[in-house]
N, C-alpha and C positions, 0 to 999 in steps of 0.2 A: 253510270246513271241510266244508260239505254237498257241494260239487263234488268234493272229494277223496275223501269217503266213497263217492259214487256211482261215481267212477272205479275205487275199490278193489273195489267190489261187482261191477262189470262184469268187471274182470280175473279175479277169483276164479271167478265163473261161467264165464267164458270157458275157463279152465284145466280146470274140472271137465268141460265139454263135450269138450274135446280128449282128456283122460284117458279119459272114458267111451267115446268113439269109438274109440280105440286098443284098448281092451279089447274092444269089440264086434267090431272087425275081426279081432282075433286068434282069436275064436271062430267066425268064419264058415266055416272049413274043417271044423269039427266039428258045427256046428249050422246046418242049412239054414234053420230058421226065422228066423234073424237077417238073412237075405239081403234082407228087405225094408227098403228105404230106405238101406241102407249097403253094398249089393253093389258091389264094384268094377267099373268100367266100362272096356273097352279104349279106346285113343286113337282108333281109327276110329269113326265115328258109326254103328256097327251097332245093331241093335235086339235083340241077343241078350239083353242085360241086362233090357230091358223085358219080353221074353217070359218070362224066368226069373222076374222079379218077379210077372208075371200067374199063372205056374204055381203060385206059392206064396202067392197072395192070400188063400187060405182058411186059411193057417197063422196062428195067433194070434201077434201081436208079443210080444216077450219083455217082462218087467217093466223091464229095464235100458233098453231103447229107449224105452219110454214114460216113464220117469223123465227121460231126457235131453231128450225133447221138452217135458216140463213145466218142466224147468230153463230151457231156452232160451226157452220162451215167457214166462218172467218177466223176461227181459232187455229193457229198452225199446228198445234198438238193433236193427237189422236183423241176424239171424245166418242164414247159409247154409252148409251143407256141400255141397261141389262135388267130383265125382269127376274123373278125368283126361280124361273125355270132355266136360267143360264142363257136365254135367248136375247139376241141383240134386237132391240125394238127401235133404236135410233142411233145413227152414226154420222159423223161429219165427213167432209171431203177428205181430210187428211187420213181418216181411217181407210176410206175406200181406195186411196192411192198406195197404201202400204200393205194391202192384203190381196189375196188371189181372188176373192169374190168381188164381182163388180158392184154390187150394192147389198151389204149384209142386211140392212133394214128390210128390204123387199123379200129376201130369201129366208129371213128369220132364222139365221144360222146360230148355233150355240157359240157363245163367246170362246170356249176352249177350241172349237173347230176354226174359228176365225183367226185367233192369235197363235194357237199352238199346232194346228193341223192334226188334232188327234180327236178321239171319240169319247173322252171321259173328262170330268173336271179335274182341276188341280188338286193334288193331295200332299200332305207332308208339311214339315216345318220349314224345309229350304225354300220353297215357293208357296206360301200359303194363299188360299183362294180369297180374293177380295170380298166376294159376295158373302161367304161364310163369315169372314171377320167382321163385316158390317152388321150382319144379322146378330152376331154375338154380342156386339158392343153398342149397336144403334148409334154409332158415331163414325166420323170420317177416319179412314185408316190409309196408311201409305206402306206399300210393299214393293219389293223389286222382283221382277220376273224376267224370263227369257222368252221372247216371241220370235216368230219367224216372219221375215218380210216377204214381199212379192216374189223375190228370187229364191226364196227358201233358206236364206242366210239367217243365222241366229243373232239377235240383237238383245241388248239389256234395256229394259224399260222400267222406269219408276211409275208405279200406278198410285194415283190417289183416288180413292173411291169414297163417295159420299152418299148417304141414304136419302131416298125420297119417301116421305111419310103421307099416309092418307089422313082423313080427319080424326081418325081414332089413334093417331100417332103410331100406326103400324108401318113397318118397312115394306113397301110394295115394289120398289125398283131401286137401282143404284145408278149413279153417274160416274163413270170412269174417265179419268184424264191420264193419258199415257205419254210420258216423256222419254224420248230415246236418250239414254245415258251410256250408250256403248262407248262413245269416245272418252267420256269421263272415266269409265272403268278401265279402258285401254291405257289411259294416261296414268291412272293410279297403279296399274299393273306394271307399266314400264318404270314408273318411279320406284316401285318396290324392287324391281329387278336391279335398277341402277344403284339404289341405296344398300342392297343386300350383298352384292359382290365386292370383294376386295382386290381381285385380280382381273386383268382386262380380258383374256380369252374366255374364261367361263361366262362373263357378263356378255360379251358380244355373241357368243354361241346361243344364249338364251334370247337376246334380241332377234337374232336371225329366225329362231323358231317362232317368235311372236309374229314377226312380219310374214313369214310363210303361212301361218294359220290366218292371218288377216287377208292377205292378197290372194290366196288360194292359187298360187302360181307354181311354176315348174322348178324354179331356181332363185335363190336370194344370195347375195353377197355383200359383205361390208368391206370396203377398201378404205384404208387410212393413209393419209399423206404424212410421210415422215420428213425429218429435217433434210435429208439428202434428195428429196423430191420424188422418191418412189411412192407408188400408190398400190402396195401389195394388198392381197385378200388377207384379212385378219380373221375372218369367219365367213362360212358359206355353207350352203346346202344345195345340192343339185348340179353344181359345176363339177366337171371331171378334173382330174390332176393335171392333165395336159393343158387345159384352159387356164388354170391357176397359174402354172409355170410361165406360160406366154405373157399373161397379163401382168404378173408380178415383175416381169423383166422390163416393164415400161416405166417411164419417169415422166413428171409433168413438164420438164424442160426440153425433152428430146423427142417424145412420142407424139403422133398425130392420131388421136382417137377421141371419141365423143366423151368418154369418161374423163379425159384430161381437160377438155374444153369446159365441161361442167364444173370441174374442181377449180379451174382458173376463171370461172365466171365469164366465159366467152360464148354464151348460148346464142347470141345474135346472129352468128353465122350458120347455126344449125337449122336445116330446112325441115323443121317438125314443130309440133306444139310445144311451147314452153311456158311455164307458169311464172307469175311474178316472183316467186320465191327461188327461181333459178333452175327449177327441175325440167327434164327433158323426157318426152316419151314418145314412142312410135308404134303405130299399130301393125306395121309389116316391115320387118327388117330387110326383106328381100327387095323392097321397093326404095330403100334408101339410096341417095346419090353416092356415087363412088368417090367424088372429090368435093372438097369444100368450096362453098360459092366463091367464084372469082380466082381460085387457086387450083390449076390442073396439074401442078408439079408433084404434089404430095398427096397420095390417096389415103382415104380413111381406112382405118382398120375396122372391119365388120365381123369381129369374132362371134358375136351373138348369132348372126346369119349362118356362119360356118358351122356352129354347133346345132343348128336346127331350131333356134328360138325364133319365133315370128314376131312376138311383141316384146318390148323391153322399156323400162323406165329408169332413169338416172336421177336420184334425188340427193342433193348435196347436204352434207352434215355440217352445220354451221356452229360456230362458237363466237357470239357477238357478231362482228363484221368480218370474221374470218372463216374460210372453208377448210375444214380439217379432214374431209374425206367424202364418201358418198355411199349411198345404198343403191345396189344394182338388183333389180327384180327383172326376171325374164319368164316367158311362157311360150309354149309351142302353139298356142292358139293365137290367131289374129285378134286385134281389138280387145285384148285381155285387160288393159288398163284404161280407166276413164279419168277425166279431169279430177272428179271428185275423190277417187281412190288416191291419185297422185298427191292431192292436197292433204289428204289424210296421212299419207306417207311422210309428207313434209313435217307435219306435226309430230310424227313419231321420230323423225330425224332430229327435231329440236330437242326431244327428251333424250335421245341417244347422245347428242352433242354434250348436254350437260352431264350425262353419266360418264362419258369419256373424260371430261374435264375432272370430275370428281375422283375417278379411278386413277387417272394420271397423277393427281395431287397425292393420293394415298400412296401410290408407288414411289413417287419422289420422296414423300415423307418417310416411308419404310426404308428407301435407299439411304437417305440422309441419317435415319436412326441406325441402320446397319453400319454406315460409315463411322458414325459416332462411336458406336459399340466397338468397332474394330480399332478405332483410334484410342479408345479408353483401354481396351485390352492391351494394345501395344504400349500405351503409356504406363499401364499397370505393371506390365512385364519389365518396362525400363526402370520404373521406380523400384520395383522389387530387386532388380539387379543393383541398382544404385544403393538401395538399403542394405543388401547383403555385402556390398563392398564397403559401405560405411560401417556396418556392424563388425566387419572383419578388421576395419582400421581402428575402430573403438577398442575391439577385443585386443588387437595388437598394441594399442597405446596403454590399455590397462596392464597387459603383461609387462610392457616396458616400465610403466610407473611402478608396478609391483617389483620388478627387478631393481629399479632405482632404490625403492624403499628397503628391499632385502639387502642390497649392497650397502646402503647407508646404515642399516641396522648392524650388519656384519662388521662395517668399518667402525662404528661406534663401540661394538663389542671388542674389536681388536685394539682400538685406542684405550678403552677402559682397562682391558686386560693388561696392556703394556704399562699404563700408568700404575696399575695395582701391582703387577709383578716386577716391573723394572724400576721406575722412578720411586715408587712407594717403598720398595725394599731397600733401595739405595739411601733414601732419606731416613728410613728407620736406622740403618747402620751408621749414618752420619749423626744421628741423634745420640746413639750410644757413645760414639767417639767424642761428641761435644760434651757430654756429661763427664767422661773420664778426664778430658782436658780441663774442665772446670774445676774437678776435685784435685787434680794435680797442681794447678796454678794456685788454688786456695791453700794447699799445704805448703807451697813455697812462698806464700804471701806476695805473690806477683801482682804488679799494678794492673795486669791484663785480666784480673779475675772478673771484673765487671763485664767486659766484653764477652768473655767465655761464658758467663752466665746468661747473657742475652741471647747468645747463639744457641745455647742448649735449650733455652726456653722457647725460641722461635721456631725451631725445627718441628716440634709436635703440632704447631698451628698449620704449618705448611702441609704436614701429612694429613690432618683433618680436612683441609680444604681439597686435597687431591682425592681423598675418600669420597667427599661429597660429589665431586666431579664424576667419579667412577660410578657412584650410585645413580646419578642422572643418566649417564651413558649406559649403564648395564644394571637395570633393576633386577637383580638375581632372584628376588623373592616372589616375582610374579609367576603365577600359574592359574589354572582354572578357579581354584578356591582362594588364591592369595591376593586378588585384585584389591580388596579393601585394605588389607594389611599394607600393600604397596602404596596405596593412596594416603594412608595415614603417615607413612614414613615420608612421602613427598611433601605432605602438609607440614610436618614437623621440621623438615629440612628448610622449607620456605620461611617458616616462622623464625627459625634460628638465624638465617642468614639476613632476613629483611626487617624483622621485628614486627611484621604485619600478623595479626591474629588469623589463624587458618584453622578451621574445624572441619572434621569429617563426620557425617552421620549416615546411619543406615537403618531401615526398618526391620530388616531380617538378613540372615546370611544369603548372599547373592552368588548363584552358581553361573559361571560363564562357560559356554559350550566348548571352547578350545583356547589354548594358550595364545594363539596369534590374535584372537579377538580381545583377550585380556590386554595384550601388549598394545594393541591400537587404542584401546580406551585409556590406558594409562598415558600413552603419548599425547592423546587429545587433551586430558586433563593437565599434563605437564605444559603443553603449549598455551592453554588458557591461563594458567597461573603465571607463567612467564609474561604473557602480554598484559595481564592485569597489573603486575608489579611494575613493568616497564613503562605503561602508557596510562593506566587508570588511576594511579595513586590512591589506592583504597586503604581503609583502616581495618577492614574486616572481610574475610573470604569464608564462604560456606560451601563445602562440597557435600552433596547428598547422593548416595547410591542406594537405589530401591528396585524392588521387583514386585509388580502388581498389574492386575488386568491383562496378563499375558504379555507384559513388556518389561524389559530392563531399561532404567532411565538413570542417566548420570546428569545431575544438575550442578552447575557452578554459578554462584551468585556473589558478586562483589558490590561494595557500596562506593565505588570510585566515581570517576567522571562520566562514565558511560561511553557508548560507541560513537556518539556525535561529537565528543569533545576530546577524545583520547588519541587522536592521530591514526584515523582508520587506515590511511594509505600505507602507513609504515608497517602495519600489521597484516597487510594484504596477503603476503606470501605465506605467513603462518596460517591464516584462514584458509587459503586454498589447500594447504597440506592437510588441515584438519577435516575439510569437506571430502577430500579424497579418501583419507583413512576411514571416515564414516561410510562412504560408499563401498569400500572394499569389504567391510563386515555387514553390509545391508542395513545400515543404520540411517536415521535422519538427524541431520545436525541444524539446529536453529540458534541464531545469535540475534539478540534483540535488547533494546533498552529495558531495564527492569522497572516495574512500578515503584515510584518513590526514589529513583535514581539508581545509578550504577548499571552493570551489565548482567544479563542472564543468558548463559549458554546451556542449551539442552541437547543431549545426545540420546536417542531412543532407538532400541532394536528389539525384535521379538525375543521373548523369554522362553526358554526350553527347560522342561522339568529334567533333573538329573536321571540318568538311567539306573544308578545304583543308590 
């Protein structure tokens, strides 16, 4: 609220000045005594106006002009009234305090000589001339310039220039209000440095350069307090390597030096000017007391004096209520640092503290991110190793399962071959003997003829049953082109022994890529049919083998009870075997209840065109 009030105060006074100057100029045609200080000047740099002013120097200035001078002297910012010849015709007290000339109004100096200490007006787009801008627009303008103060130091100023018109609405003079924005520019610069850097060292190095440019001193150092209590130099200019090593060896817990006391906020014992912000500065290090007040047992370290620095300032770097370091500035001249400069360094230290906090947070974030990446990489490697081990175990299990299937297939083939070659042949021989026995007993009219006939007729049935078993164990007719025929024989055998209608359909001849795939498909169909007969109680079963859309599909549909009512648990082992057989040949197996009732089993695998 105080800032707003001050701004309003300046604006009101500024408008009063402009109004008074317009009124004063309108009376210059009638009252020659008002020509002092507000006489219009031609654009050429003639001296006619100066001579006119001298001719009228004995004329007593009017009350209105004195009032205007009093008003603008009350304004804390620099106020200038400039004619069209760039000459200052009126200036306030703030202007006279900030320039080398004692009174620019009396001397009629050009504005560029007053503000810039040069002999020509401002040129270019970087620092446009306010007078030219106002003449071009006939409206107030705001520009930013660099001026030189009474010490020759460059300062940034924000200039607001407003036109003064005559009765013909012609611009005859301008009023400039100059606001020092050097501090604001410096803060913006420090903010930009603090936000631009991601690493601590480059950021601190640039801060040191900015402080060196501002303080115009011999040496600048930034010392940071670490968790172990050390206050090492993290960035510096002007201190030699020996000084850095000595200072870096000190800690806040063990050393007795003024840097430590500033960091520990113990400036009450320092016999030198200290600010409310806890900064300490001395005009002559050679005049510093050797001991702390009231303590003559432990002398102070006075390294700055040993290195030839006469003036020094220690400015704490704070983060909230904590001191995290300090800015050390030193110079070989006495009285190099004023209270005003130290307070400005405190403001810079505030920006530095915020920047250090941000960079530390960034570094912690990067460290956490790096640690997370390392952990992710380690975990990824561990997971990759576990995955490789798991894949090896899966592959080993698949090989074992394949070996079990191969052993089972070979065992089935061995059993089927033995039934066919052994038991089957023997039963065939017994059948012939039974027939001969029947004929002999019949010729003898033996009462045992009937039993012999039953024996002769029963043996072929046993032989047929053994042959069906052999066909189930060893489907000899299966090959790449004979799967359909094998399925038809399987269906016929099922229909013969169970009385259930079992049909096989196919839309076209189906070529299977290898014999093993054909055998696995056959075994899947065989298991499905056995489960259907055993658990589903169907009346009709349909097998369909087809090849289309790049796939070979075997569908088996029955109209039985379905998978929810057919004793699913008892068929679990068979289902797992079917799923494994499907995975071996790269097929997908799906078992679900069929629409309208029953069970639908679908086995699908990619279809390959035959090579020949």
